[in-house]
C-alpha atoms as one frame of an Amber mdcrd trajectory, in Angstrom:
protein
  12.704   7.788 -27.887  13.561  11.270 -26.689  10.996  14.176 -26.693  11.646
  17.769 -27.025   9.286  19.946 -25.685   9.594  23.922 -26.984  13.081  23.367
 -28.551  14.562  26.959 -28.856  18.194  28.243 -30.574  20.169  27.134 -27.740
  17.850  24.502 -25.986  14.764  22.848 -25.371  12.030  23.987 -22.532  11.872
  20.267 -21.433  13.223  16.730 -22.394  11.269  13.649 -21.852  13.366  10.465
 -21.627  12.915   7.125 -20.463   9.527   8.438 -18.764  11.470  11.029 -16.650
  11.195  15.080 -17.685  13.429  17.055 -16.981  13.095  21.386 -17.319  15.201
  23.904 -18.601  16.298  26.405 -16.068  12.677  28.609 -16.130  12.984  32.329
 -15.642  10.404  34.494 -15.292   8.704  38.239 -15.702   8.026  40.102 -12.947
   9.410  43.193 -10.995  10.418  41.151  -7.876  11.027  37.953  -6.818   7.018
  37.247  -6.075   6.094  38.276  -8.956   8.830  35.913 -11.009   8.683  32.916
  -9.169   5.073  32.773  -9.640   5.416  33.201 -13.506   8.066  30.354 -13.335
   5.758  28.133 -11.262   2.735  28.648 -13.866   5.218  27.945 -16.956   6.455
  24.862 -15.139   2.969  23.650 -15.318   2.697  24.195 -18.607   5.920  22.317
 -19.610   4.812  19.412 -17.148   1.325  19.266 -18.860   3.595  19.048 -22.255
   5.113  16.424 -20.711   2.164  14.712 -19.841   2.508  14.588 -16.137   2.249
  17.199 -12.926   3.844  18.981 -10.244   2.570  15.782  -7.986   5.371  13.632
  -9.806   7.892  16.099  -9.372  11.536  14.196  -7.946  13.459  17.182  -7.669
  14.068  21.300  -8.077  17.051  23.339  -8.237  16.590  26.831  -7.323  18.777
  29.495  -7.945  18.417  33.090  -6.408  19.848  36.453  -6.889  20.187  37.432
  -3.852  19.360  34.491  -0.595  18.045  37.392   1.157  14.985  37.020  -1.070
  14.864  32.805   0.170  11.771  33.684   1.938   9.597  35.608  -0.654  10.415
  32.775  -3.174   9.507  29.833  -0.380   5.900  31.620  -0.213   4.850  31.052
  -3.209   6.780  28.186  -3.778   4.855  26.480  -0.441   1.508  27.709  -2.097
   2.378  25.928  -5.304   4.268  22.374  -4.582   2.174  19.689  -3.597   2.371
  18.658   0.050   1.782  15.214  -0.190   4.434  14.655  -2.802   7.465  16.846
  -2.090  10.690  16.870  -4.530  14.113  16.912  -3.263  15.345  20.499  -3.421
  18.534  22.993  -3.249  18.584  26.364  -3.375  21.431  28.743  -4.144  22.751
  32.046  -4.432  23.976  32.860  -7.982  24.865  35.125 -10.915  22.056  34.852
 -13.206  22.035  35.486 -16.988  20.720  38.793 -16.918  20.567  41.527 -14.261
  17.048  41.682 -14.291  16.555  37.874 -13.534  16.130  36.841  -9.403  15.186
  33.366  -9.394  15.677  30.553 -11.735  13.794  26.830 -11.440  14.681  23.918
 -12.996  12.935  20.616 -11.848  12.431  17.003 -13.017   9.056  14.597 -12.343
   8.055  10.892 -13.291   5.859  11.081 -16.536
C-alpha cells in the first residue's frame, strides 16, 4: 500500500511505501539560510509525524544549498535538530534552486 501525504498539484509532500517514508525536497521561508533551514526542519518534523515516525528513524538526507559558503549556517541548525544517537547518511551539494529566494532544500528518508 502507498500512503501519500500532503498531495499537491505536481507532487506529494511525502510518500510512505513498505515502511519507508520519503519526503519531497522541502523548501522554507526566511531571509537567510539559518531561518530557511529552521523552517524546513520544522516542516520535515510535521511530515514525519504524519507518516508515523520521527527524526530518530532517519535513514538519509540530501541537502542542496544555493551557496556552499552557507554550509556552516545550515549545519548549525541541522546539528541542533538532528538526533545525534541516530545520524542518517547525508549529502550536501551546491545547486541552483527553483527560485532565487530559495537558499536551502532538504529531502529525507526514514523508517516508519
